[in-house]
C-alpha positions as CSV (number, residue, x, y, z in Angstrom):
1,M,83.7,26.1,22.8
2,Q,82.6,25.6,26.4
3,R,84.9,27.0,29.0
4,E,83.9,25.0,32.1
5,D,87.0,22.8,31.5
6,S,89.4,25.7,31.0
7,G,92.1,23.7,32.8
8,A,92.3,21.3,29.9
9,S,95.8,21.2,28.4
10,L,95.7,22.9,25.0
11,S,98.4,24.3,22.8
12,A,98.4,28.0,22.1
13,E,96.8,27.4,18.7
14,Q,94.2,25.2,20.2
15,A,93.4,27.7,22.9
16,V,92.9,30.4,20.2
17,A,90.4,28.1,18.3
18,A,88.6,27.3,21.6
19,D,88.3,31.0,22.5
20,E,86.9,31.9,19.1
21,G,84.5,28.9,19.1
22,A,86.0,27.6,15.9
23,K,85.7,23.9,16.7
24,G,86.1,22.9,13.0
25,M,89.4,24.7,12.8
26,M,90.8,23.2,16.0
27,P,94.4,22.0,15.3
28,M,94.8,18.3,15.5
29,D,97.8,16.1,14.7
30,R,100.5,18.0,12.8
31,G,98.5,21.2,13.2
32,R,95.8,20.3,10.6
33,P,92.3,21.5,11.5
34,F,89.6,19.0,12.6
35,L,87.6,19.7,9.5
36,H,90.2,18.0,7.4
37,W,89.4,14.7,9.0
38,L,85.6,15.2,8.8
39,L,85.7,16.2,5.1
40,S,88.1,13.4,4.3
41,G,85.7,10.9,5.9
42,L,82.9,12.2,3.7
43,A,85.1,11.8,0.6
44,D,86.0,8.2,1.7
45,A,82.2,7.5,1.7
46,G,81.9,8.9,-1.9
47,I,80.5,12.2,-0.9
48,H,82.5,14.9,-2.7
49,D,80.2,18.0,-3.0
50,I,80.1,19.6,0.5
51,C,78.6,22.9,1.8
52,L,79.9,24.4,5.0
53,V,77.4,26.7,6.8
54,I,79.5,29.5,8.4
55,A,79.0,32.7,10.3
56,P,79.4,36.0,8.6
57,D,82.8,36.6,10.1
58,A,84.3,33.2,9.1
59,S,86.3,34.5,6.2
60,D,89.4,32.6,7.5
61,I,87.7,29.3,6.9
62,Q,86.8,30.3,3.3
63,R,90.4,31.5,2.8
64,H,91.8,28.2,4.2
65,F,89.9,25.9,1.9
66,H,89.7,28.0,-1.2
67,H,93.2,29.6,-1.2
68,E,95.6,27.7,1.1
69,L,94.8,24.2,-0.1
70,T,94.7,22.2,-3.3
71,L,91.5,20.1,-3.1
72,R,91.5,16.9,-5.1
73,R,88.7,14.8,-3.6
74,V,86.2,17.4,-2.4
75,R,84.4,20.4,-3.8
76,I,83.5,22.9,-1.0
77,S,80.9,25.5,-1.1
78,F,80.0,28.0,1.6
79,T,76.7,29.5,2.7
80,V,76.4,32.1,5.4
81,Q,74.0,31.8,8.4
82,R,73.5,35.5,9.0
83,E,72.6,35.1,12.7
84,A,73.2,32.2,15.1
85,R,69.5,31.3,15.3
86,G,69.7,27.5,15.7
87,T,70.2,24.3,13.7
88,A,67.0,24.5,11.7
89,D,68.0,28.0,10.5
90,A,71.4,26.6,9.6
91,V,69.9,23.9,7.5
92,L,67.6,26.4,5.8
93,A,70.7,28.5,4.9
94,A,71.9,25.6,2.7
95,E,68.7,25.4,0.6
96,S,70.3,27.2,-2.3
97,F,73.1,24.6,-2.3
98,A,71.0,21.4,-2.0
99,K,68.1,22.6,-4.2
100,T,66.0,19.6,-5.0
101,D,68.6,17.0,-4.1
102,R,68.6,14.6,-1.1
103,F,71.5,15.6,1.2
104,L,73.2,14.8,4.5
105,V,73.4,17.1,7.5
106,L,76.0,16.6,10.2
107,N,77.7,18.5,13.1
108,G,81.0,20.2,12.3
109,D,82.4,19.1,15.7
110,N,81.8,15.3,15.5
111,Y,83.9,12.7,13.8
112,Y,81.5,10.0,12.6
113,P,82.3,6.6,11.2
114,V,82.6,6.5,7.4
115,D,80.2,3.5,7.3
116,S,77.4,5.7,8.7
117,Y,77.9,8.2,5.8
118,K,77.8,5.4,3.3
119,A,74.6,3.9,4.7
120,L,72.8,7.2,4.9
121,A,73.8,8.0,1.3
122,K,72.4,4.7,0.1
123,A,69.2,4.8,2.1
124,E,66.1,6.1,0.4
125,G,64.2,9.1,1.6
126,S,64.8,10.7,4.9
127,A,66.9,8.9,7.5
128,L,69.1,9.3,10.5
129,A,71.9,7.4,12.2
130,G,71.1,6.0,15.7
131,F,74.2,5.2,17.7
132,D,74.2,2.5,20.4
133,R,74.5,4.3,23.7
134,G,76.8,1.7,25.3
135,A,79.1,1.7,22.3
136,L,79.4,5.5,22.3
137,V,80.7,5.4,25.9
138,R,82.9,2.3,25.6
139,Q,84.4,3.0,22.2
140,G,84.4,6.8,21.9
141,N,85.1,9.8,24.1
142,I,81.7,10.5,25.6
143,D,81.6,9.7,29.3
144,P,78.7,8.1,31.1
145,E,77.6,11.3,32.8
146,R,77.5,13.4,29.6
147,I,75.7,10.7,27.6
148,R,72.7,11.2,29.9
149,R,72.1,14.6,28.2
150,F,72.1,13.3,24.7
151,A,68.8,12.8,22.7
152,L,67.4,9.3,22.6
153,L,65.4,7.8,19.7
154,R,62.2,6.0,20.0
155,V,62.0,3.7,17.0
156,S,59.0,1.7,15.6
157,D,59.2,-2.1,15.1
158,D,59.7,-1.5,11.4
159,G,62.6,0.8,12.0
160,F,61.2,4.3,11.6
161,L,61.6,7.2,13.9
162,E,58.7,7.8,16.3
163,E,60.1,10.4,18.7
164,V,63.3,12.3,19.5
165,I,63.6,12.5,23.3
166,E,65.8,15.4,24.1
167,K,67.4,15.5,27.5
168,P,65.6,12.4,28.8
169,D,64.7,12.2,32.5
170,D,66.2,9.5,34.7
171,E,63.2,7.2,34.3
172,T,63.3,7.3,30.5
173,F,67.1,7.1,30.4
174,V,67.1,3.9,32.5
175,G,64.0,2.4,31.0
176,M,65.3,2.5,27.4
177,G,68.3,0.4,28.3
178,E,72.0,0.4,27.7
179,H,71.6,-0.1,24.0
180,A,69.1,2.7,23.4
181,L,69.9,4.6,20.2
182,V,71.3,8.1,20.5
183,S,70.9,10.9,18.0
184,M,74.3,12.4,17.2
185,N,72.7,14.8,14.6
186,L,73.7,12.8,11.5
187,W,70.7,13.0,9.1
188,A,69.7,12.4,5.5
189,F,67.0,14.8,4.3
190,T,64.8,15.3,1.3
191,P,64.0,18.9,0.3
192,A,60.8,18.5,2.4
193,I,62.9,19.5,5.4
194,F,63.2,23.1,4.1
195,D,59.4,23.6,4.3
196,A,59.5,22.1,7.8
197,C,62.3,24.5,8.9
198,R,60.3,27.5,7.7
199,K,57.5,26.4,10.0
200,V,59.6,26.1,13.1
201,K,58.9,28.5,16.0
202,L,61.5,29.7,18.5
203,S,62.3,27.3,21.3
204,P,62.4,28.2,24.9
205,R,66.2,28.7,24.3
206,G,65.3,31.3,21.6
207,E,66.5,29.1,18.7
208,L,65.0,27.4,15.7
209,E,65.8,23.8,16.5
210,L,66.3,21.0,13.9
211,P,64.5,18.4,16.0
212,D,61.4,20.6,15.9
213,A,61.6,20.7,12.1
214,V,61.8,16.9,12.0
215,R,58.7,16.7,14.2
216,I,56.9,19.1,11.8
217,A,58.1,17.1,8.8
218,M,56.7,13.9,10.4
219,S,53.4,15.3,11.7
220,E,52.4,17.8,9.1
221,L,54.2,16.8,5.9
222,G,54.0,13.0,6.2
223,E,57.8,12.5,6.0
224,R,59.1,9.2,7.5
225,F,62.6,8.8,8.8
226,R,64.3,5.5,8.7
227,V,66.6,5.0,11.7
228,L,69.9,3.2,10.8
229,P,71.5,1.7,13.9
230,F,75.3,1.7,14.5
231,A,77.3,0.3,17.3
232,A,80.3,2.5,16.7
233,P,82.1,5.5,18.3
234,V,81.5,9.1,17.5
235,Y,84.3,11.4,18.6
236,D,82.8,14.5,20.1
237,L,84.7,17.8,20.1
238,G,82.2,19.5,22.4
239,T,84.5,20.8,25.2
240,R,88.1,21.7,25.7
241,A,88.6,18.5,27.7
242,D,87.7,16.5,24.5
243,V,90.6,17.9,22.4
244,A,93.3,15.5,23.6
245,S,91.1,12.4,23.1
246,V,90.1,13.4,19.6
247,V,93.7,14.2,18.7
248,A,94.7,10.7,19.9
249,A,91.8,9.0,18.1
250,L,92.6,10.7,14.8
251,R,96.4,10.3,14.9
252,T,96.4,7.1,12.8
253,V,93.9,8.5,10.2
254,R,95.5,10.4,7.3
255,P,93.1,13.0,5.9
256,V,93.2,13.4,2.1
257,L,91.2,16.2,0.6
């Protein structure tokens, strides 16, 4: 977890999770890890078979979910990403889990609205959620300065993705307006994405990036991505300063696994 806000007030357990970069295991209300809320939300949407992509040294996460809990609503599998080589590589690591099924991909450090899971699960083919930029700021915990760094979506008149604009410049940011749709990395994929992920080249950051795989799927494989718009908050656990706001937002939500 980013350290530029190291002055944020965290409990000892939260500080340990932050130091280890274990956002999903960050203790929330009553000490339960953030992943409990994320997984419970998926179960609320009728999604019960879940695969967590983890690092080789994340045996504590496996132990927690397989030995310390009794799971009634979700079935959790694990797949290991051998190296931290980027989001496209993480998706490819889950190929043996998804096989030929359509599946959802989401960040492990965002709390998304349950309705967005439901809509993506019901949609046909490939799709993604596009979140209203103004709503993310007004209703969630993403401030106006940080939202400027999030990827924007250019969408066709018939509702399909044309372009993912990462880190838009000032002119693009202003020109697309307050209600521009933002990608919060919540996707529905067909197995075609795996072939696209295999074609991805290293980015300037030295990573295999999922947006590059999406571009390949569109341009080379003929895949179309329906954009489903939402005017709703997404609670982002990106930095230490976010922890208090996420804890407050989830306090009234009872996770049931």
